[in-house]
VOBA-1610 file (N, C-alpha, C; in pm, whole numbers, padded with zeros to 5 digits, always signed):
BEGIN
Unk+00084-00118+00000Unk+00000+00000+00000Unk+00089+00124+00000Unk+00043+00225-00071Unk+00118+00349-00084Unk+00116+00427+00047Unk+00223+00498+00075Unk+00230+00582+00194Unk+00220+00730+00159Unk+00201+00758+00028Unk+00188+00897-00016Unk+00064+00910-00104Unk+00017+01034-00117Unk-00094+01059-00207Unk-00041+01074-00349Unk-00127+01113-00442Unk-00088+01120-00583Unk+00015+01227-00613Unk+00031+01325-00525Unk+00133+01429-00549Unk+00256+01411-00458Unk+00259+01301-00385Unk+00376+01269-00306Unk+00374+01310-00161Unk+00263+01364-00112Unk+00251+01404+00028Unk+00224+01280+00114Unk+00291+01273+00228Unk+00268+01161+00319Unk+00123+01155+00364Unk+00069+01034+00372Unk-00068+01016+00417Unk-00080+01037+00567Unk-00191+01095+00607Unk-00223+01105+00750Unk-00277+00971+00795Unk-00284+00946+00925Unk-00343+00821+00972Unk-00487+00801+00924Unk-00564+00908+00918Unk-00702+00898+00870Unk-00705+00862+00722Unk-00621+00923+00642Unk-00614+00890+00500Unk-00572+00745+00479Unk-00480+00700+00560Unk-00437+00560+00552Unk-00553+00466+00582Unk-00633+00500+00684Unk-00751+00419+00719Unk-00854+00419+00606Unk-00878+00535+00548Unk-00973+00545+00437Unk-00927+00461+00318Unk-00800+00469+00287Unk-00746+00391+00175Unk-00752+00241+00204Unk-00728+00203+00328Unk-00737+00062+00366Unk-00881+00011+00353Unk-00978+00093+00394Unk-01119+00054+00379Unk-01156+00041+00232Unk-01109+00133+00151Unk-01134+00129+00007Unk-01075+00001-00054Unk-00951-00028-00018Unk-00885-00148-00071Unk-00954-00276-00025Unk-01002-00276+00099Unk-01073-00394+00151Unk-01203-00417+00074Unk-01276-00310+00046Unk-01399-00324-00031Unk-01371-00368-00174Unk-01265-00315-00233Unk-01226-00358-00369Unk-01193-00506-00370Unk-01122-00552-00267Unk-01086-00694-00260Unk-01210-00781-00244Unk-01304-00736-00163Unk-01429-00811-00148Unk-01505-00819-00280Unk-01508-00709-00352Unk-01579-00706-00480Unk-01514-00800-00581Unk-01384-00815-00573Unk-01313-00903-00665Unk-01337-01051-00634Unk-01387-01078-00515Unk-01413-01217-00476Unk-01530-01272-00557Unk-01510-01390-00609Unk-01614-01453-00692Unk-01720-01525-00611Unk-01698-01540-00482Unk-01792-01621-00403Unk-01891-01538-00321Unk-01906-01410-00352Unk-02002-01327-00280Unk-02144-01356-00332Unk-02238-01371-00241Unk-02377-01381-00286Unk-02419-01250-00352Unk-02517-01253-00440Unk-02557-01131-00511Unk-02592-01014-00419Unk-02660-01042-00308Unk-02696-00931-00218Unk-02571-00870-00154Unk-02472-00952-00123Unk-02347-00900-00065Unk-02269-00820-00168Unk-02263-00870-00291Unk-02192-00798-00397Unk-02256-00661-00421Unk-02389-00657-00419Unk-02459-00530-00438Unk-02430-00434-00323Unk-02427-00484-00202Unk-02397-00401-00086Unk-02255-00348-00088Unk-02161-00433-00129Unk-02021-00389-00137Unk-02006-00281-00244Unk-02072-00300-00359Unk-02068-00196-00464Unk-02127-00065-00413Unk-02237-00075-00339Unk-02303+00044-00285Unk-02213+00116-00184Unk-02136+00042-00108Unk-02045+00103-00010Unk-01919+00158-00077Unk-01875+00090-00180Unk-01751+00129-00246Unk-01765+00260-00323Unk-01878+00282-00386Unk-01893+00399-00472Unk-01870+00532-00399Unk-01937+00559-00285Unk-01910+00688-00219Unk-01770+00696-00158Unk-01717+00583-00115Unk-01581+00584-00061Unk-01480+00613-00172Unk-01509+00568-00292Unk-01422+00599-00406Unk-01419+00748-00434Unk-01532+00815-00415Unk-01536+00960-00433Unk-01444+01028-00332Unk-01449+00983-00208Unk-01363+01040-00103Unk-01216+01018-00136Unk-01181+00895-00173Unk-01041+00861-00203Unk-00992+00942-00323Unk-01077+00961-00423Unk-01039+01040-00540Unk-01026+01187-00504Unk-01124+01240-00429Unk-01120+01382-00391Unk-00997+01416-00308Unk-00955+01323-00224Unk-00836+01345-00141Unk-00706+01322-00219Unk-00718+01273-00340Unk-00599+01248-00422Unk-00519+01128-00375Unk-00587+01032-00312Unk-00517+00914-00263Unk-00500+00809-00373Unk-00596+00803-00461Unk-00592+00710-00573Unk-00685+00763-00680Unk-00653+00734-00804Unk-00741+00771-00914Unk-00762+00651-01003Unk-00883+00604-01006Unk-00919+00494-01096Unk-01068+00502-01121Unk-01109+00447-01232Unk-01251+00448-01267Unk-01316+00322-01215Unk-01422+00338-01136Unk-01491+00222-01081Unk-01559+00141-01189Unk-01588+00201-01302Unk-01648+00123-01411Unk-01552+00014-01458Unk-01423+00036-01441Unk-01326-00068-01474Unk-01335-00187-01380Unk-01392-00162-01261Unk-01410-00269-01162Unk-01551-00327-01164Unk-01634-00275-01253Unk-01772-00323-01261Unk-01866-00258-01163Unk-01828-00142-01111Unk-01915-00072-01014Unk-01995+00033-01086
//
């Protein structure tokens, strides 16, 4: 996991936690054994967190590439 944002600034502990939550949800979504209701819930949770991660400049990626 990266310790800096997209412009090279060190992450704060809160930013690190947000990025870890984002990565955990992405990993869950990548799992093939999620029931449909769980997959839908993970997508629903991931979308607004992706906005936060992008707005803070922690990561930039399109969720459509992940199927969200």
